Backbone as a chain_set.jsonl record, in Angstrom:
{"seq": "MKDKDFGIRPGEVAVDLPATPDAGVYFIGTIRTPWKERKDCPKNARESDALCTIELEERYVPGLKDVASCSHLVLLYWMDRSPRNLVLQTPAHYGEQRGTFALRSPARPNPIAMSVVKLHRLEGHKLLVSGLDCLDGTPLIDIKPYFASTDSVPDAQVGWHADRK", "coords": {"N": [[-1.483, -13.025, 0.178], [0.426, -13.25, 2.847], [4.233, -13.325, 3.226], [6.065, -15.898, 4.572], [8.453, -15.105, 5.993], [7.588, -12.641, 7.242], [6.671, -12.72, 10.42], [5.297, -13.049, 13.624], [7.887, -11.634, 15.972], [9.394, -11.995, 19.141], [7.631, -9.64, 21.193], [6.427, -7.896, 19.991], [3.419, -6.507, 19.278], [0.005, -6.921, 18.025], [-2.317, -5.634, 16.469], [-6.479, -5.628, 15.962], [-7.91, -5.276, 12.463], [-9.799, -2.668, 10.873], [-12.781, -3.336, 9.915], [-13.446, -2.917, 6.992], [-11.214, -1.259, 4.635], [-10.466, 3.196, 4.356], [-9.823, 4.284, 2.018], [-9.355, 3.993, -1.722], [-6.751, 2.555, -3.506], [-4.77, 2.883, -7.013], [-2.614, 0.872, -8.463], [0.04, 1.516, -10.577], [1.765, 0.565, -11.922], [4.477, -1.831, -11.718], [7.289, -2.845, -9.851], [10.454, -4.313, -10.571], [12.774, -5.919, -9.133], [15.906, -7.867, -8.281], [15.667, -9.281, -5.749], [13.928, -11.967, -4.21], [12.643, -12.541, -2.067], [12.219, -11.821, 1.533], [14.519, -12.013, 3.2], [16.71, -11.236, 1.242], [16.938, -8.622, 0.327], [17.87, -5.459, 0.768], [18.395, -3.37, 4.025], [17.865, -0.77, 3.719], [17.611, 1.438, 1.135], [19.334, 3.088, 0.641], [21.177, 1.045, 0.453], [22.351, -0.067, -1.691], [22.966, -0.679, -5.261], [21.525, -1.778, -7.361], [20.623, -2.412, -10.156], [17.229, -1.725, -11.108], [13.742, -2.033, -12.693], [11.433, -0.606, -13.571], [8.045, -0.367, -14.429], [5.753, 0.522, -15.89], [2.565, 1.269, -16.324], [0.916, 1.235, -19.502], [-0.881, 3.031, -20.085], [-0.425, 4.807, -18.308], [1.526, 5.985, -19.533], [1.997, 8.154, -20.983], [2.06, 10.216, -18.387], [4.385, 10.127, -18.21], [6.136, 12.54, -19.15], [8.398, 14.648, -19.646], [9.654, 12.86, -17.254], [12.288, 12.26, -17.987], [14.142, 14.064, -17.487], [14.675, 14.471, -14.89], [16.949, 13.714, -12.251], [16.763, 12.69, -10.058], [14.178, 10.68, -7.973], [11.262, 9.964, -6.34], [9.413, 7.148, -5.118], [6.675, 5.492, -4.483], [5.47, 2.821, -2.82], [3.773, 0.033, -2.372], [4.031, -2.645, 0.06], [3.076, -5.514, -0.602], [2.886, -7.935, 0.656], [3.725, -7.542, 3.802], [2.806, -7.925, 6.886], [0.127, -5.968, 8.025], [-0.494, -4.808, 10.413], [0.697, -4.691, 12.832], [1.608, -2.831, 15.852], [3.777, -2.918, 17.588], [6.828, -3.1, 17.035], [9.82, -5.291, 17.054], [12.693, -4.933, 15.162], [14.758, -7.102, 13.682], [17.673, -6.042, 13.264], [18.127, -4.3, 15.143], [16.695, -4.778, 17.433], [15.653, -3.612, 19.931], [12.126, -3.28, 20.811], [9.926, -1.432, 19.386], [7.766, 1.63, 18.321], [5.646, 1.227, 15.513], [5.274, 3.928, 14.412], [7.831, 4.994, 14.85], [9.642, 4.067, 12.859], [11.083, 2.517, 9.816], [9.777, 0.45, 8.613], [8.517, -2.11, 6.818], [6.113, -3.634, 7.617], [2.829, -2.015, 8.513], [0.221, -0.326, 8.927], [-0.785, 0.689, 6.802], [0.894, -0.19, 3.887], [2.73, 1.183, 2.5], [5.58, 2.351, 0.795], [8.763, 4.111, 0.886], [11.19, 5.086, -1.649], [13.905, 7.431, -2.52], [15.153, 7.213, -5.721], [17.965, 6.825, -7.827], [17.748, 7.896, -11.464], [18.556, 6.246, -14.273], [17.726, 5.67, -16.85], [15.244, 6.356, -19.223], [13.028, 4.064, -21.055], [10.905, 3.477, -22.885], [7.783, 2.551, -21.997], [9.691, 1.312, -19.747], [10.909, 2.385, -16.642], [14.869, 2.757, -15.52], [16.262, 2.357, -12.716], [18.301, 3.139, -9.673], [18.944, 2.416, -6.27], [16.455, 1.02, -4.515], [14.712, -0.86, -2.591], [12.983, -3.651, -2.214], [10.842, -6.115, -2.67], [10.622, -8.216, -5.673], [8.442, -7.724, -8.491], [6.709, -5.882, -6.192], [4.278, -3.859, -6.122], [3.876, -0.796, -7.888], [2.931, 3.19, -7.065], [3.215, 5.884, -6.955], [4.481, 8.011, -8.931], [7.521, 10.812, -8.353], [8.772, 13.928, -8.908], [12.282, 14.395, -7.246], [12.985, 16.827, -5.327], [16.019, 18.644, -4.389], [15.944, 20.909, -3.53], [13.936, 21.535, -1.797], [13.427, 18.525, -0.758], [14.974, 17.778, 0.775], [15.986, 17.447, 4.024], [18.633, 18.448, 6.173], [19.499, 18.935, 8.75], [17.36, 17.386, 9.85], [16.112, 14.857, 12.789], [16.265, 11.185, 14.305], [15.838, 10.856, 16.859], [16.345, 8.195, 19.076], [17.19, 6.951, 17.16], [19.345, 8.442, 16.667], [20.729, 8.668, 19.052], [21.69, 5.381, 19.869], [24.114, 5.755, 18.578]], "CA": [[-0.897, -14.129, 1.229], [1.577, -12.756, 3.928], [5.55, -13.685, 2.629], [6.061, -16.464, 5.437], [9.389, -14.619, 6.987], [6.909, -11.639, 7.81], [6.236, -13.301, 11.202], [5.511, -11.536, 14.402], [9.085, -11.88, 16.768], [8.941, -11.535, 20.242], [7.662, -8.212, 22.263], [5.927, -7.41, 18.975], [2.289, -6.305, 19.378], [-0.558, -6.626, 16.794], [-4.148, -4.908, 16.684], [-7.068, -6.229, 14.798], [-8.114, -3.599, 11.867], [-11.348, -2.236, 10.457], [-13.843, -4.092, 8.562], [-12.923, -2.099, 5.427], [-10.611, 0.71, 4.164], [-11.237, 4.054, 4.068], [-9.644, 4.829, 0.494], [-8.696, 2.838, -2.503], [-5.476, 2.86, -4.416], [-4.608, 2.086, -8.108], [-1.567, 0.7, -9.078], [0.412, 1.846, -11.643], [2.85, -0.714, -12.444], [5.299, -3.154, -11.264], [8.678, -2.82, -9.644], [11.279, -5.56, -10.715], [14.137, -5.989, -8.53], [16.741, -8.727, -8.135], [15.114, -9.59, -4.529], [12.955, -12.636, -4.2], [12.555, -13.331, -0.901], [12.762, -10.627, 2.623], [16.249, -11.917, 3.271], [17.644, -11.411, 0.427], [16.524, -7.133, 0.563], [18.737, -4.315, 1.472], [17.81, -3.246, 4.767], [17.342, 0.319, 3.507], [17.466, 1.433, -0.288], [20.644, 3.628, 0.37], [22.453, 0.255, 0.663], [22.037, -0.933, -2.875], [23.09, 0.037, -6.364], [21.354, -2.4, -7.925], [19.929, -1.854, -11.173], [16.171, -2.189, -11.206], [12.931, -1.745, -13.403], [9.973, 0.22, -13.129], [7.271, -1.283, -15.768], [4.355, 1.421, -16.184], [1.341, 0.295, -17.128], [0.657, 1.438, -20.609], [-2.331, 4.049, -19.878], [0.244, 5.951, -17.483], [3.026, 6.561, -19.939], [1.497, 10.087, -21.157], [2.343, 11.301, -17.412], [6.181, 10.166, -17.939], [6.439, 13.274, -20.179], [9.393, 15.416, -18.834], [10.63, 12.54, -16.297], [13.743, 11.854, -18.616], [15.097, 15.447, -17.425], [14.811, 14.286, -13.771], [18.033, 12.871, -12.301], [16.365, 11.472, -8.841], [12.779, 10.405, -8.39], [10.477, 10.019, -5.63], [8.545, 6.17, -5.757], [5.853, 5.507, -3.412], [5.014, 1.51, -3.474], [2.873, -1.23, -1.978], [4.328, -3.501, 0.591], [2.238, -5.932, -0.645], [3.612, -9.193, 1.686], [3.968, -7.375, 4.991], [1.943, -7.481, 8.076], [-0.709, -4.779, 8.551], [-1.679, -4.959, 12.174], [1.489, -4.554, 13.54], [1.353, -1.349, 16.292], [4.798, -2.723, 18.351], [7.595, -3.578, 16.446], [11.035, -5.436, 17.801], [13.062, -4.867, 14.484], [15.922, -7.983, 14.012], [18.974, -5.385, 13.135], [17.988, -3.069, 16.085], [16.688, -5.751, 19.225], [14.584, -3.056, 20.578], [10.753, -3.176, 20.632], [9.983, 0.475, 18.906], [6.292, 1.915, 17.933], [6.059, 0.971, 14.107], [5.131, 4.956, 13.47], [8.665, 5.753, 14.79], [10.23, 2.716, 12.297], [10.562, 2.404, 8.389], [9.905, -1.165, 8.374], [7.51, -1.907, 5.865], [4.966, -3.704, 8.33], [2.43, -0.998, 9.465], [-1.554, -0.325, 8.586], [-0.995, 0.837, 5.039], [2.219, -0.548, 3.848], [2.918, 2.571, 1.998], [7.301, 2.676, 1.572], [9.117, 5.173, -0.05], [12.632, 5.318, -1.592], [14.173, 8.037, -3.444], [16.073, 6.519, -6.874], [18.43, 7.607, -9.205], [16.857, 8.056, -12.664], [19.63, 5.741, -15.074], [17.122, 6.271, -18.057], [14.073, 5.521, -19.56], [12.834, 2.772, -22.006], [9.505, 3.353, -23.275], [6.413, 2.724, -20.2], [10.269, 1.27, -18.453], [12.506, 3.694, -16.173], [15.77, 1.953, -14.931], [16.929, 3.118, -11.385], [18.694, 2.574, -8.953], [17.636, 3.068, -4.79], [15.59, 0.215, -3.874], [15.102, -1.86, -1.11], [11.527, -4.025, -2.248], [10.871, -7.172, -3.146], [10.284, -8.65, -7.014], [6.838, -7.624, -8.279], [5.853, -4.423, -5.833], [3.196, -2.457, -7.016], [3.677, 0.803, -7.736], [1.883, 3.604, -6.378], [3.114, 6.791, -7.665], [6.155, 8.56, -9.164], [7.217, 12.256, -8.21], [10.59, 14.23, -8.919], [13.163, 14.966, -5.9], [13.724, 18.273, -5.379], [17.002, 18.633, -3.003], [16.084, 21.93, -2.364], [12.717, 21.177, -0.945], [12.504, 17.188, -0.023], [15.926, 17.491, 1.763], [15.952, 18.664, 5.115], [20.089, 17.985, 6.477], [19.558, 18.689, 9.875], [16.541, 16.071, 10.391], [16.661, 13.983, 13.667], [15.411, 10.063, 14.494], [15.985, 10.686, 17.95], [16.097, 7.228, 19.409], [18.414, 5.892, 16.773], [20.56, 9.111, 17.113], [21.187, 7.712, 20.714], [22.453, 4.112, 19.518], [25.289, 6.066, 18.114]], "C": [[0.556, -13.555, 1.604], [2.733, -13.817, 2.988], [5.598, -14.412, 4.516], [7.31, -15.819, 6.808], [8.842, -12.96, 7.667], [6.163, -11.692, 9.231], [6.567, -12.64, 12.758], [6.793, -11.944, 15.459], [8.121, -11.549, 18.193], [9.333, -9.644, 20.817], [6.807, -7.346, 21.205], [4.497, -7.429, 19.285], [1.093, -6.026, 17.879], [-1.943, -6.472, 16.988], [-4.879, -5.853, 15.297], [-7.641, -4.616, 14.083], [-9.489, -3.437, 11.393], [-11.497, -2.749, 9.459], [-13.038, -3.67, 7.38], [-11.963, -0.97, 5.313], [-11.221, 1.495, 3.77], [-11.201, 4.732, 2.753], [-9.17, 3.631, -0.534], [-7.936, 3.415, -3.435], [-5.618, 2.478, -5.842], [-3.387, 1.963, -8.162], [-1.197, 1.08, -10.451], [1.137, 1.849, -12.225], [3.785, -1.189, -11.454], [6.729, -2.697, -10.626], [9.176, -3.856, -10.097], [12.608, -5.389, -10.064], [14.339, -7.49, -8.562], [16.088, -9.662, -6.768], [13.981, -10.281, -4.601], [12.449, -12.86, -2.945], [13.076, -12.052, 0.418], [13.644, -10.669, 3.122], [17.14, -10.898, 2.636], [17.726, -9.07, 0.169], [17.382, -6.243, 1.081], [18.019, -4.092, 2.436], [17.407, -1.293, 4.632], [17.798, 0.631, 1.941], [18.699, 2.062, -0.233], [21.892, 2.199, 0.288], [22.618, -0.312, -0.849], [21.837, 0.049, -3.983], [22.757, -0.801, -7.624], [20.309, -1.745, -8.91], [18.393, -2.198, -11.355], [14.916, -1.551, -12.11], [11.784, -1.116, -13.137], [9.585, -0.111, -14.071], [5.908, -0.198, -15.231], [3.66, 0.9, -16.849], [0.98, 1.417, -18.324], [-0.514, 2.85, -20.259], [-1.494, 5.187, -19.373], [1.473, 6.696, -18.06], [3.082, 7.955, -20.444], [2.278, 10.889, -20.113], [4.248, 10.562, -17.265], [7.005, 11.521, -18.805], [7.867, 14.367, -19.0], [10.461, 14.71, -17.558], [11.837, 12.331, -16.393], [15.085, 13.129, -17.84], [15.703, 15.099, -15.92], [16.137, 12.943, -13.449], [17.726, 12.291, -10.949], [14.944, 11.203, -9.305], [12.175, 10.038, -7.011], [9.184, 8.576, -6.184], [8.067, 5.698, -4.416], [5.26, 3.952, -3.895], [4.204, 0.582, -2.155], [3.325, -2.039, -1.5], [3.589, -4.766, 0.453], [2.408, -7.309, 0.346], [4.149, -8.64, 3.034], [2.383, -7.517, 5.709], [1.08, -6.229, 8.063], [-0.825, -4.271, 9.775], [-0.496, -4.441, 13.416], [1.756, -2.774, 14.211], [2.768, -1.134, 17.123], [5.954, -3.529, 17.321], [9.206, -4.041, 17.21], [11.833, -5.662, 16.361], [15.039, -5.612, 14.454], [17.655, -7.204, 14.395], [18.628, -4.428, 14.313], [17.564, -3.77, 17.201], [15.843, -5.198, 20.014], [13.18, -2.832, 20.43], [10.548, -1.425, 20.446], [8.486, 0.531, 18.057], [6.323, 1.842, 16.322], [6.007, 2.451, 13.671], [6.895, 5.58, 13.537], [9.791, 4.676, 13.902], [10.141, 2.86, 11.12], [10.094, 1.184, 7.556], [8.292, -1.174, 7.559], [5.804, -2.537, 6.243], [4.536, -1.869, 9.397], [0.773, -1.371, 8.582], [-1.781, -0.127, 7.145], [0.225, 0.894, 4.68], [2.751, 0.144, 2.801], [4.742, 2.481, 2.199], [7.449, 3.787, 0.65], [10.92, 5.35, -0.045], [12.834, 6.6, -2.919], [15.267, 7.36, -4.384], [16.457, 7.753, -7.891], [17.695, 6.92, -10.153], [18.043, 7.435, -13.521], [18.753, 5.961, -16.446], [15.793, 5.48, -18.005], [14.014, 5.148, -20.868], [11.451, 2.734, -22.527], [8.867, 3.468, -22.257], [7.891, 1.771, -18.986], [11.344, 2.424, -17.741], [13.239, 2.412, -15.609], [16.425, 2.857, -13.887], [17.196, 2.618, -11.081], [18.308, 3.34, -7.562], [16.598, 2.842, -4.283], [15.468, -0.411, -3.11], [13.84, -3.07, -0.88], [11.878, -5.415, -3.004], [10.254, -7.562, -4.932], [9.215, -8.519, -7.076], [5.883, -6.647, -7.397], [4.95, -3.751, -6.505], [3.272, -0.982, -6.619], [2.772, 2.148, -7.467], [2.341, 5.112, -7.628], [4.695, 7.26, -8.0], [6.339, 10.74, -9.046], [9.077, 12.583, -8.566], [10.672, 14.464, -7.446], [13.303, 16.019, -6.265], [14.587, 18.345, -4.247], [16.134, 19.995, -2.145], [14.654, 21.78, -1.677], [12.637, 20.213, -0.14], [13.839, 17.221, 0.76], [16.098, 18.432, 2.972], [17.439, 17.907, 6.445], [20.112, 17.784, 8.4], [17.844, 17.789, 10.7], [16.922, 15.271, 11.674], [15.81, 13.07, 14.012], [16.07, 10.551, 16.081], [16.749, 9.428, 18.446], [17.093, 6.879, 18.737], [19.719, 7.104, 16.543], [21.24, 8.406, 18.532], [21.596, 6.685, 20.688], [23.836, 4.729, 19.234], [26.113, 6.044, 19.018]], "O": [[1.536, -13.444, 0.868], [2.383, -14.764, 2.284], [5.288, -13.736, 5.496], [7.202, -15.954, 8.027], [9.545, -12.266, 8.403], [5.201, -10.946, 9.412], [7.564, -12.002, 13.097], [6.459, -13.045, 15.896], [6.973, -11.149, 18.385], [10.302, -8.886, 20.87], [6.501, -6.19, 21.502], [4.169, -8.559, 19.645], [1.268, -5.21, 16.974], [-2.614, -7.236, 17.682], [-4.412, -6.414, 14.305], [-7.778, -3.497, 14.578], [-10.283, -4.333, 11.678], [-10.839, -2.791, 8.419], [-12.012, -4.23, 6.995], [-12.051, 0.1, 5.915], [-12.221, 1.33, 3.071], [-12.068, 5.49, 2.317], [-8.708, 2.551, -0.168], [-8.191, 4.435, -4.074], [-6.567, 1.726, -6.069], [-2.784, 3.003, -7.899], [-1.994, 0.989, -11.385], [1.464, 2.72, -13.032], [3.695, -0.777, -10.297], [7.244, -1.899, -11.41], [8.309, -4.729, -10.145], [13.464, -4.67, -10.58], [13.432, -8.295, -8.773], [16.091, -10.88, -6.949], [12.963, -9.687, -4.955], [11.522, -13.669, -2.992], [14.14, -11.448, 0.283], [14.035, -9.642, 3.677], [17.934, -10.085, 3.109], [18.77, -8.505, -0.157], [17.591, -6.508, 2.265], [16.85, -4.431, 2.256], [16.719, -0.719, 5.476], [18.547, -0.266, 1.554], [19.429, 1.656, -1.138], [23.106, 2.314, 0.118], [23.283, -1.347, -0.83], [21.121, 1.05, -4.016], [23.379, -0.707, -8.682], [19.458, -0.891, -8.661], [18.326, -3.287, -11.925], [15.099, -0.348, -12.292], [11.261, -1.417, -12.064], [10.426, -0.306, -14.948], [5.281, -0.361, -14.184], [3.894, 0.174, -17.815], [0.76, 2.556, -17.91], [0.08, 3.763, -20.832], [-1.662, 6.333, -19.788], [2.183, 7.56, -17.546], [4.031, 8.732, -20.334], [2.966, 11.867, -20.405], [5.016, 10.625, -16.305], [8.212, 11.514, -19.049], [7.911, 14.537, -17.782], [11.433, 15.237, -17.017], [12.586, 12.197, -15.425], [16.31, 13.073, -17.73], [16.882, 15.323, -15.645], [16.307, 11.848, -13.986], [18.442, 11.343, -10.626], [14.497, 11.354, -10.441], [13.155, 9.657, -6.371], [8.376, 8.68, -7.107], [8.791, 5.526, -3.434], [4.725, 3.772, -4.989], [4.384, 0.874, -0.973], [3.396, -2.92, -2.357], [3.387, -5.264, 1.561], [1.281, -7.424, 0.828], [5.097, -9.286, 3.48], [1.261, -7.302, 5.25], [1.825, -5.251, 8.117], [-1.338, -3.172, 9.985], [-0.736, -3.973, 14.529], [1.994, -1.783, 13.52], [3.173, -0.013, 17.431], [5.674, -4.665, 16.938], [9.758, -3.18, 17.896], [11.719, -6.863, 16.119], [16.076, -5.1, 14.878], [18.482, -7.517, 15.251], [19.273, -3.407, 14.072], [18.131, -3.355, 18.211], [15.206, -5.891, 20.807], [13.027, -1.876, 19.671], [10.923, -0.502, 21.17], [8.134, -0.363, 17.288], [7.208, 2.551, 15.842], [6.589, 2.635, 12.602], [7.329, 6.356, 12.686], [10.882, 4.549, 14.458], [9.072, 3.401, 10.835], [10.044, 0.988, 6.342], [7.304, -0.457, 7.718], [4.747, -2.257, 5.678], [5.113, -1.116, 10.18], [0.407, -2.333, 7.907], [-2.677, -0.607, 6.45], [0.862, 1.893, 5.012], [3.387, -0.598, 2.052], [5.27, 2.518, 3.311], [6.62, 4.281, -0.115], [11.689, 5.594, 0.885], [12.153, 6.689, -3.942], [16.283, 6.948, -3.825], [15.959, 8.756, -8.401], [17.141, 5.829, -10.019], [18.882, 8.334, -13.571], [19.41, 6.629, -17.244], [15.361, 4.561, -17.309], [14.699, 5.658, -21.754], [10.933, 1.617, -22.501], [9.157, 4.366, -21.466], [7.612, 1.513, -17.816], [12.266, 3.069, -18.24], [12.685, 1.357, -15.299], [17.016, 3.903, -14.153], [16.985, 1.451, -11.412], [17.672, 4.391, -7.484], [15.826, 3.635, -3.744], [16.579, -0.72, -2.68], [13.604, -3.474, 0.258], [12.857, -5.701, -3.694], [9.249, -6.919, -5.235], [8.53, -8.935, -6.142], [4.681, -6.51, -7.624], [5.145, -3.093, -7.527], [2.952, -0.298, -5.647], [1.608, 1.933, -7.806], [1.901, 5.275, -8.766], [5.745, 6.927, -7.449], [5.593, 11.618, -9.479], [10.097, 11.895, -8.512], [9.765, 14.653, -6.635], [13.7, 16.322, -7.391], [14.096, 18.149, -3.135], [15.815, 20.158, -0.967], [14.773, 22.228, -0.536], [12.094, 20.345, 0.957], [13.731, 16.415, 1.683], [16.276, 19.649, 3.007], [17.206, 17.086, 7.332], [20.56, 16.864, 9.084], [17.508, 17.754, 11.884], [18.112, 14.956, 11.715], [14.644, 13.436, 14.161], [17.288, 10.385, 16.022], [17.959, 9.532, 18.246], [18.055, 6.451, 19.374], [20.871, 6.749, 16.292], [22.24, 7.699, 18.658], [22.217, 6.56, 21.744], [24.775, 4.108, 19.731], [27.292, 6.311, 18.785]]}, "num_chains": 1, "name": "protein.A"}
């Protein structure tokens, strides 16, 4: 069931989705955050230093070997309460129509989100992290180490965003 806060805004365009998905995903855990409603979430993950908990399913705990040595991680998660049929959106904080693939909005055909989080500590099957922007109970897809040497692109640009400044 979609959250009532994710209604279509003026200027947004939705499409019909394919009858069946092309692939399956295994959720490996659940993200626990302080945010219960969309309006409470930070606009982006860098805006928050709230301590959040990643609860990994027991079967995947062996995969955490050496994760405690990482200062930062990349989390991929499934924005399960977002609409999946929007191709044009009008974000409230920008007020201008943009293509879905030019935005970081959770509303997209495959509502996969990504955040680089700071790992504070590992406690058994739980990771305590900061740097998230999702609702409590969001399904976790994957955990990857963040490599500043290869993941950071300091000169990357988003033209329409740069033009607004």
